[in-house]
N, C-alpha and C positions, 0 to 999 in steps of 0.2 A: 504493499500499502505506499502512496505518496506520503512521507510525512502523518503517517498515520496519528500519533501519539498527539502532533500541534496540532493536526485538525478538529479532535476531541476538544483540545484545551481550548480552540477557539470558539469552539460550537458548543463547548458547557456553557460557557459565558454567556452564548447567546440562549440556551433555553432558562439559565438561572435569570435572567432580566426578563423574560417572560413569565416567569413563574414567581415574581418577584411581589411580595404581597407589603405595602407601605402601612403597615402599624406596628408597633411593639410591645402590641396585648395581643397577638396571634398566638391559641393554643396551640402546645405541640404536636396535640395528633391533629393538626388541622393535614387536609390531605395535598393539599400545596406543599407544605413541609413534609410530608411522608413523601412525593414524588419526587422532590430537589432529593432529597435521602437516596433514594433508589436508583435516582438517574447516575449520582455518584458510585454507587455498588455500583450498576450497569460499567463506570469507564473503567472500572481495578476489576472486572470481570474479562473487560476487552482487552487492557495489559495484559491479563494473564493467559491469553487466550482461551478465555471459557466464553466462549460465543453462547454456546445451548441458554447458561445460565442469563448472561448477559439481558439478550433478549426475551426473558421471561419478564425479567425487572422492566426493561426498557418498555415493551407493550403493556405493562400495568401503568406506565407514568404517562402512555398516548391515551388510554382514559382520561386523564386530568387533564391534560392537556397536550397536543399534539402541535408541535412545533414544527418548523423545516429541519432544527437542527434535533431532532425526535426521528423524523423519516430517515434524516443522513445515517443514522446509528442505527436504526433499525435493517436499512438497506447492506451496513457495511455488515452488520451478524449475519443476513442474509445469502449474501456474498460468498462467506467463508464458511458458512453451512451446507452450502455447494445449489443452492435455490437460487440460482442465478439469472432466470427470468424473473422472479418475484425481486429480488432486489435490482435489475435492471429497472424495471417498472416504478420504485420507490425510489431511488435516487432521481428519475425524473421527475416523478410529484415533488422531491424533498426542491430542486431546483426551482422547479413551478412557483413552489411556497416561497422560496429563499427571497424571489423577483418580488411577489408580493409583501414580504414584509419586510424588505431592503434589507436581508441578514445576509451581510458580505462578510465574512467569517465560512458561510455557506457555499456562497458561492463563486467563492475564491476555491474550493478543493471539488467541490461535486461536479464541474465539468470534466475534471480529468479522471474520476472515477466511472464517471456516463461513454468516456473515448475507449478509456482502457479494456473494460466490461463485456462494451456492445457486441465485439466481435467474438468474445467470447461463446454468447449463446447459441444455442442452436435452433436454427429457422425449421420447419416441416410447414411445404405447400403438396396440397391436398387438391390429387385430380380421379374425379369420376370417370372410367371407362368402361364401356363406351358410356357417353352421356345421355347421361335419363330425363325425362321432365320428370321435378317431383320429388326428386332425391333428397334426405333428410338423413344428414352427417351428427355423429358426436364425436370429441375427443376427449377420450378418461371419462365418459358420463356427462360433458356438459355439451352441447348443444354449440354447433358452429352456424350460424347465422350473415357470412358475409359474402354471399350472393354466390354468382355460379363460378367466380375467378376461384374462390378459396385460397386465397392471398397467404407468402409466408409468415406465418403467426412465430413467434418466440416460444421455446418449447424449454422446460429444465432437462438437463441429460437425464438417457436413461429409459426404459419401456414406456412407451403410449401403446392406445387400442384406440383406430378408427372404428366405430362403425357405423353403416350404410342400411339405409331402408329405402323402401319406394311402395307406393300401393300393387297389390297382388305381387308381390317378387320376397323372396325370401330373404332374410338379415343375412346379412355377412358381417365380419367381425376382422381387421388385420392388426397386427401387430409389428410395430416398427423402433427400431434402438438407435437412438440418437446419442451424440459425444459432443465436449466443446470443440466448439470451432464449426462445426459439420452443418450442412444444409442438405436439405433431401427433398425430393419430389416424389411422392407416394401416387399411385395408383390406387385406385380401391372398384372394386364394381358390386353391383349388389346381386342377393341369389337369384337362382331360378325362377322362372314365373311360376305362380300357385296354381294350379287347376281347382277350379270353385267346383263344386259338383253337380252334376245334372242338373235341371230342375223339369226336365220335360215326364208329360207324365198319360199311360194311353190309357184306354178303357180297360175296365178287369176284362177277362177271357175265361173260359171255362179252359181250368188243363186237368191233362190227363192225368190220372192217377200213375204213381210211378212203380217200375217196378225193380225189383233186387237190383238189376244191373246197372239200372240210372245213377250217378254220381253229379255233382255239382260241387266247383273249387273255387273257390272264394280266391283273389286274385293277394298275395305277399302284403304285407304292411308298409306304408309308406318309408322310408331311411328318416330316423329321427336325423335334424339337425346337434350337431356339435356344438352349436353356439354357446350353447345354454351352461354345459358343463364349465366352458370355459370362462364363461364370466362370474357364475357361482365360485370357480376357486380363483379367480381374481382377484374378488370381494372379501374374500374370506381373508388371504394378504394380506392386503389392503388395508381390511379389519384389525388384522393382528399387529399389522406393524403401528400402525395408528395409536392401539391400545398401549403398545411398548411405548411410541412417543411422549402420551399421556403420560403410563408409569415413570418415564423420565422427565417428563417435567414437573409431576408430581412431588419428584423427592429433590427436584430443583429449589421448587417453592416450600417448601420444608424447611429447608436451610436457609433459604431467605425469610421465612418467615421466624425463625428464632432469634437471625443476628438483627433482624430489622426491630422485633420485639423486645430484643435484650437494651436498642438507643430507645425505645418508649422509656420516658421518665412517666408516664403514667397509672398511677398503683390499681387502677381499677381491673375491677378482677375478669370483665371484657374488657380489655383496654384493647387484645389481641385478636378478638374474635373474628377481625374481617378478614384477617391473614389464613388463620385455620380455616375458615369457609372457601378460600383461594384453593387448598389444599384438598378438601374435600372433595370438591369441584372436578378436580382433575382426577383423585384415585376412581371416584364415579366417571368419569368419561372412559377412563379404561376398561374398567367393569367392563360396562356395554360394551364397547367395542369389541372385549376378547369374548364376551357372552353373542354379539354377532358373528364375529370368525368363525365359533365352532360353529351357530344355525347355518352359516352360508356354508362349511367345508363340510356339514354333514349332507347339508343338498348338492352339494358337488359329487358325493358320494355316490348317491341315490342315482343321480343321473347319468355318470361314469360307468354307474353297472350296468343302464340299459343297455340295451341291443343296440350297436352303431350301423350304421350303413349299410356295411359290409353282411351284417347278418340277417339275410335272407329269408322268409318265411312263407310257408304257406299250407293250407286249411283243408281238409277235404272230408265233404260231408257224404256218409252213403244215407240215400233214403230209401225205403223200401215200405210196404204196405205192413207190417208187421213189427220195423224196427226204425232205431238209428241211430245210428253212429257218427263218430266222426276219424280219421287219419290226418296225419302230415309230421311235419317237420321244424324245428323251430330254432 
């Protein structure tokens, strides 16, 4: 980073000015005072490269006052945590806000951060082949609504999933992996046309009694698409990862709460309840995510266990005047 320590000192001044309270009678438990203390702790975490701890504190500060300086530090943490696309967006938001606030300390450094980070962020361009009307696309579950061109968009490094749907067509899912500095054109296509059951009806007519030798063969079951188990597996992995992340954040919140509470001179028994509630919230989030991951994993196992498109089946009914039978293979 270009002069990151000096930059943080300068941005700290901007934040302190924005959060200052012009009264000497402010209570020690004042939210602004707590935010200033948390920001100072976040700076210390950044100096020690504890980026996960720092970003938790900065998000708490942002709930009190989201200045250009706070945005800059959030982007700095996101960049070091590998969230490059989000960091680039927050750097640009910090630059725009700094112009409105005339925050010169931020403006002197954020432009260099944007220039250095921009080429590192992967870009993904999506093209539907062959082009069809009314095609709907999602990227990692989020709808893409930028018209038929689907221009290059910044994405995080790693694996991404593109789902394509169209009326009367089966849904298709395509996976793509991108690394830093990489731009990719991804061609996706929707599934095969889905045949609607025939609605034609005919007048009933008498049918002769079947003889013992007459048989009726039912067509094999249509192949099941494999997108469902893939999506269920992906959701299970994502929820498990989210639960792990929430558990780690809860640990960081606990450590931060203990330290912050020790600095609060308020002797009241409930003085630190607001910090405990944040830790509990993250614990509940982790438990909920893991519960969802277990449910999604169970669903994925059931879907994977079902016959695939390669397992054709046939059923033959034996109809006779005195008996009905069935035979076939599955």
